[in-house]
Steps between C-alpha positions, in 0.01 A plus 500: 500500500309235306457411138327173393660230720814705583531687832779734602561603862700814583635575848784670680801285577460340842472151651159574646358608162616179334349288778175701465487422123555130578211511750272677251570232236441217746177662610391520143563125462294418808212727403475401130622143502744587220869420512775757425801361315789666679753323277369700198495823702797744506624769734703807388655781700599856409811610684467211745797312643567169322512302828170646606348399168616138553335503846171636366493248215535218755214637711270510195649175364534657156774589253669837439497716188706801408403853409409586232247226432225440246136522596228445235766528232622841620832558672463648846780675687732565202617830363297583187753767399758233412501331163545158657159538662338508157703218343220238558260721306742549208587125501130416480451735208799351311371145570157598363657646184718189451188278521364684195820481300465311174129569470362706214342812639374792296567859600139534626543179705825629656326828592219307662742288703691806613181658629345190659794294616835677508364807668303286749794282616658774721163634610516362854838659564416826327187543708697504823855616428657782303707354223850650445554673168741225386231235561246698302746537214568119508125417478456752217797353322346152521173633373665685212712206384198272516297745287756587234762227508299180543685211339796717393859450614619849426404811684150601380409836356232686697293666230301708746617648831379324814350825633272516195397134541404570863256771398125423486367381168306825463834686499668270246652250737430129576380540857794312651549588864804707590660295781617802699163678490320170560718447809424852626125454446495174689693654793282810501199272548633427854492867578156530351384216724652684796290811447180318392225360712646150498572353840762245590757398755783600268378857502486504880856371506627774266319771691643382833856450364542812290235730638369574152204717423272507199766674294740222596717748681675358800686581814882511487600131521855385440431131451273433199448195283627499145141463381376811682794712386446403140123560522559851634756568227283371216195712596697822557697496174429777257460872542366664815307266727544202272296337223275300737379800704446697177252235384312466830239753608325486835125563512380654822238282671462448871850628571596199707778394255601798289672773698382789288767747583799266540448260210536536127181705463644798694823480304308550180322818599683744268553792738760754389748375761444136391546585130819694576632204699436274198710726277223706337614858445258734683479879498411490870430238764288732716138412570269593213228612745689711757842545340661505843655158553618196298212312342519161674204269574533599866472869422240480219241298687558600864732799566400737220270791608249400233492140619462601864206720416342211305542265794353750750190557281455128428511414871255783565268357229524159658439641845800373695800654671831327447872565548674550169819295478788625287620155396294359211483144631399615851243732340346212305497269803343764726209535254312248707179525704464261796119519490505341149547134419811380310284473184371855544850633569607346172258739326635774719847439365350532152389857589858575602631370164241709317622818682859422398397432139310828475795697638721344237245575229499864603877507498500360142250762398740771620799347323349398166193721454611820684210442737448696823491363850142462620465316832118507486517330157723227642251436783208474254699252286581293813127484591396403144770245433484331837125459455546363147761252636263376768215456252729306267641289779159398640187529284293473819629832619178695465593845633476789262780749440320761715475249791870427463592869495286578804603212731763258367548327841131391509540351147811305591353367826214347301742295297505142630 
């Protein structure tokens, strides 16, 4: 891992690995003509025998350092759940406040310093570690005393509650950042980066170590870092699936990242069974279309008699014969034609999504508008909406609706 002129090497504890690192560094010297200062370099071990560390330090001709240690001003290897871990941050804040003591500062000036300086001092730590509640209270106490009690020996009077001051100016506050929420937002950014398009070695490491998916769910792993545990806890706080998932919505695209039926999108389809599971009082959880079984996603879109008739007629319209899988994910994955290119099959998946959407629209018509089940009407909507989607996706798609209704495969094959 490199940053500026600093380089960190990580390896498993063994004599051969240390010798290999020494050889790499010597090779770098010979190839570049630069000289590595081993006397300024340090070696640290995690759960490594002390005698072995002495031996490795002699091989590398460098000194030893303990764990935790500081790297780029941030403590690495410590326990962020302990107050002692945050003492350097609090000490730095107190020192900054003491440097301003004796200076005349107006209330507006103090507010400006709180926003621009005092809140920014712990930024590096807050962006990586979850601060304990006692640390947040200490930081808020320093901010409050600086705002209300500047230059006073006695305990100051807070004329307005801190919660009000932390509100946006439009809501009557001063726009001061709430440290706890600020900490949560900074930590949630790591999770956002995990599910975004950004690439990096750090993501590969987390995926390989914890087996996480795009929802940041993971396999059962006993040994986890403090950082990872806190990140999971922060993003899952709140009711239900957690505040982070409630604010994130997946948009279906190529389907190579979002697992439509396993990720958050499926969990938000308000079937009667799903609503009942969330605590919504329902008169019945039976399917609105057949009234024979529980209304789950699996039943509504695949197993229901109405859905099965829709799929049979749609496949007949398309002109193919296919085995109908009962599992939704398998059904979606089997909606693939080997004679089409990957780009053409992407459009093909769009037709599948249109069929599902039209089935759900018909279900809603039955529930909310006392509509009647009409399979032929569903098929006509599928034809119209899939054609409109293709026209919107690619303006060069020149086939008319009648062409699309007569031979959809020919239209898709022409798509390059």
